[in-house]
N, C-alpha and C positions, 0 to 999 in steps of 0.2 A: 369386627367381622368375624364369623365363624366358620371360615372355609377350611378345607384340607390344606396341609402345608406345602404340598408339591404345587410348582407352577407359580404364576401370577395372580394375584387378585386385587383389584382396586374398587374403592368406593370413594367418589370425590364430588364434591359440590361447592359452589361460589356462584355469587351474584354478578361479579364484575371480574375483568373486563368482557369475557365471553362467558355467559350462564352455562354452568355444568350441574347436572343431577343425573350423574353416570355411575352404572356398576358393571363391571367386566370380569373375567376370569380366563385364563388361558393356559393349558396344561403342558407340561413339558413334551418337546416335539410336535406341538400343534401350531398351526399358522391360522390366526384370528384376523379376518379383515374387518377394518372399521370404514364404514361407507356411509354417506350422506352429504347434503350439498354443502356448498361452502359456508363457512361461519357457523357449522354444527359443533364445533368443538373437537373435532379428530385430532388436529395437530397438537391443540391445548392437553388433551389427554396423554399424548406421548411425551409431550414437554414436562408434565407433572410426573410422570413415571420416572423420566430420565433424572429428574431433580432440577431441571432449568426453569421449573415454574411451581410456585407453591400454592395449592387451593386452599381456600378459607377452612374447608372441613372435610372430614374423611380420613381414609386410611389405606396404605400400599403395602402389600406384603409379597415376598418373593422366596419360595422355598422355606417357609417358616420365619423368614426373617422380615423384622418390621423395618421398612425403609421410610415410611412417613405415618404418622398417628397425630392429628391435630389435637384431639383430646388429651394424649399424654405428653404433648409438646416435643415428638420426635420427629426429626427432619434431617435424615442423613445426606451428606454433601454428594455431590454428582460422583465424584471419585471414589466414593466408598459403595456405589450402588452395582458396580459391574455391568453397566448397560452399553451394548453396541447399538450405535445410533447412526442410519444410512439416512442424509438429508436430501431433499429434492435436488439442492442447489450443489451436491457433492460437498460442499466445504473443504475442499483439500487446500492445503498449504500450496499457493502458487510458486514458490520460490524454493520448494524442496522436490526431490524427483519422486517417482511412484515407491521406491523403496524406502525412502527417507520418510515419507508421509506414513508407511506402515510402521517404520520403526519408532516414530514418535508415539506410537499407542504401545509400545513393548516395554514400558518402563517398569514393569512388574518382574521383567527376567535380567539375568544377569548380563552386563554389557557385552560380553563375549558370544553369546548365543543370540542376540538380536536380529544379526543381519541374515542368518541362517534360516531364523523363523520368518523373517520378512519374505525371503526368497520363497518358502514353501507355500505361504499364504497368497502369494501373487501367483505362483503356479497353480494352486487349487482354483483360482479364478482365470484361468487361461492367459495370465500375463507375463510368462516366463520369455525372458529375452527384451522386456519393455521397462525392465527395472530402473534404468538410467534416465528415462524420459521424464520431463515435468510435466505439469497438467495440460499447459499450453500445447504440448506437441502430440497430446494424446487426443483421440476422439471422444465424444460423449459417452459412447457405451464403455471405452476403456476407462475413464475417469470414473464410472460408476462402479466399475468392478474394482478399482483402487479403493474407492469409498467402502465397499463391502469388505475387503481384506482387511482394512484398516478397523473397521467394526468387529471383525472376528479376531482381531489381535489381541484384544482386551480379555479374551477368553471369557465372554459375556454371560451372564446369567438369564439375559432377556435381549433379544434382538428387534429393535424397533426401525421399521421402514416407513418414511414418510413420503409419500408419492414418488418412489425410488425411480420410476421409468417415465416420468411425465416429460421430462426434457429431451428426450432423443426421438428420431425419427420412428416410425411403425415398423420397419424392418427390425432394427436394432431392439426396438422394445420387445418383441417376440422372442428374439435370442436370449435377452436377458431375463423374460419370464421363464423360458425353459432352464436357464442355468440356474435360477433361484429353485425352481423345482427340483432339480439334480441335487444342489447343494443342501437343501433342507433336510433330505433323505439322513444325512450324516450328522443333523444337529438335533440334539435330544434336550432343546430348550424352547420356552415360551417365543413366539415370534408374532408380532403385531405389524400388520400392513395396512397403511392408510391410503385408499384410492378413491378416484371419482368413478373408475372404471368398472362398473358390475360384471362386465364379462371376464375382467382379469380377475375379481374377487371370486367369481364362480369358478373360474379355471383353477385357482391356486391355493384357495384357503379351504380349510377343513370346517371352520364354521364363520359365519358373517354376523356382525352387530351392526344394526342401523341406528344411526344417530340423528338427531333433530332437535335443534335449539338446545344443545346440550344434554338432551335425554337420550337415554338407550331404550330404544322403542321395542326390538325384537332382536333376538340371538338364535342360531340355529345352523342347520346345514345349508350353504348356500341355495342349493336347487329348492328346499323346503321353502325358505324365506321368500324366494323370489317367485314361487308359484302359489304358495299357501301363506300369504301375509295375515298376520293377525287382525287386521282393520283396514278400511280403505284409504286411510291416510298413509299408512305403510306402503299399500299397493301402488299410491301414485307416486311415493318416494322412490321405488324400485322402477319405475317406469311402467306398469303394466297398463297398456290401453284398453284392453277389454274388460272395462269396469262398469257393471250394470246395478240396476235395482230389480228386484223381483218379490214375490210373495208365495210362501209356502201354503200349498193346497192338499187336501185329502184326495187320493185316487186309487183305487185298486187295491185298498186295505194298507196303503202307505201314504208316503209324502212325496210330493213332485214339485218342482220350482215353475212357477206361473211368471211367464215374461213375454211380453209381446203377443198373447194370444197362444202361445205353446206351452206345453206341459213337460219340461224337460226332467228326465231321469238324472239323478245326482247319486254317485258312488257312496258319498258319506254325507248323510244329511241328519240333522237333529233340530228339534224345536216342536213348534204346534202349528195347525193349520190356522191361517191368518197372519202369523208372523211376518214382517216386513224384513227383508234381508238385502244386503250387498252382496254381489258375487263376480268373481273374476274367471277368467279362463286363459291360460297363457297361449301365444299364438301357435304353438306346437300341439294344443289340443283341439285346434280348426282345422278339419280335414275336407279339402274340395272333393266334391263328386266328379267322377268321370262321366262324360257325356255319353262315351260308350260302355258296354261290358259293366254294369254298376256293381259294386262289392257288396256283400252282405252286411257289411260294416254301416253302409249308409241308411240303416233302418235306424240307428241309434241318434236320438235328437236331431233329424234333419232339418235345416232352416235355409229357406228360399230367400232371394234378394237380388238386387241391382248392384254391379259393380260401381260403386263410386269413383274410384281411380285406382291405378295400378303404376306400379314404379319398378322398371327393370334395374337391377343392381349385379350386373354380372350374371352370374349362374343362378341368382334367386330373383323373384318378382316379389313385391310386396303389394298386396292387394287391400282394400277396405269395401267391405261389403256392406251395404244398407239394406236390413231386413225387412221383409215385408210387414206392414204395420209400424213403420218410422222408428224412432229411436236413434241412438248413436251407431255408427258403423262397427263391424266386427273387423279387426285387423289381424292378417295372417299373412304367411308366405309359403311360396311353392317354387319347386325348380322352374326356372324360364321355359324349359322346354315342355313341362306340363302346363303352364299357363298359355303357351302358343298353341299347344295340341286341343285344349279346350275352349280355344276362342275368347280369353279372358281380355276384355278391353272395356272403358269406360262406358257405361250404360247397357252391357251384356247381362243377360239373366243367369244365374248361377245359385248352386244348392251346395250347401256343406252340412258337414256333421259336427256336433259339439261332444266329444267324447265326455261321458259321465264320469269318467276317472279323473278327468282334467278340471272339472267344475269345481271351484272351492267358495264356500258359502262363508260370509262374516256377517257381525251384527250391523243391523242398519243405522247408519248415523244422519241425523238432519244436516243440510247444508251449513256451513259456517254461518253465513249471515243470519240464518235461523236461530242458531244457537247463541249468538251475540245481540240479536236485536229483537 
């Protein structure tokens, strides 16, 4: 690999037990989220970086040091890699107190300084006063904080977080996410977060990498990856519902997107007339027209249709609108009071605007069955 020395750089491949053909980089101070369906290789990648699993081929380098290089027969042991690993299951020693769990990771310090450092780390994760409690006497969130303190105790070159918040309730999860966001501001090391929660990745990560069947498909700013995927397959993996097909047509000296009889304006458009394309628009790019006092923005890509269904979820209502001319419904949400004010109900007629700046075009791909058969 010819990457810059600073940060973590990995290129790994194997056929079994979980296929891998992955490449990733993470800079000092950066939090990279690895997302993808179960079995996509996320946790296997972390285990390879930590030295808990050895890939068949590839290399791992951190800050210019080679941790693994299959071609050169280099494979540094776990203890030589200075990795802090926070497991989904916490992996605390049940017979040790919180303080003793952290001290167990401080073997690189003189014995007379370990208790002081353990106390400092536990205070850093807001557990001062609970040092003498064993894991069974701590809540799930408190156990996770001990796991974070123990990971930091090694003064790691890399921090790996494998679904760290999945075993706690939603309220505790939000608190731990906030604590991680505050904590990472003081950490100038690469941080990798494995999560199934796209909202969590979008909220916490600087960059996101999409994995599928062991392949790294796309990396970038989380907002960009989730609203401007490279292809339709990635759009499906990140859960974009508004995925459609259209054709580029010439109009007014430029190109427009033809879809269900509409000629849609697109802010970023490239190609030639006649090109078949896939396109997506995130829910926030679909704006409901007001029944009274129309806004000037309603002249931009207006689409009329019938409300297929609507689901009230507290302060927001999710809506699926069947456009005139058929096709798949448009999915979006509005504040519940807006839905009520505009008479949104199944069967009601409604109009929306599709923001030109939110429409994202991708290469058209034939359906999977057409490619294989």
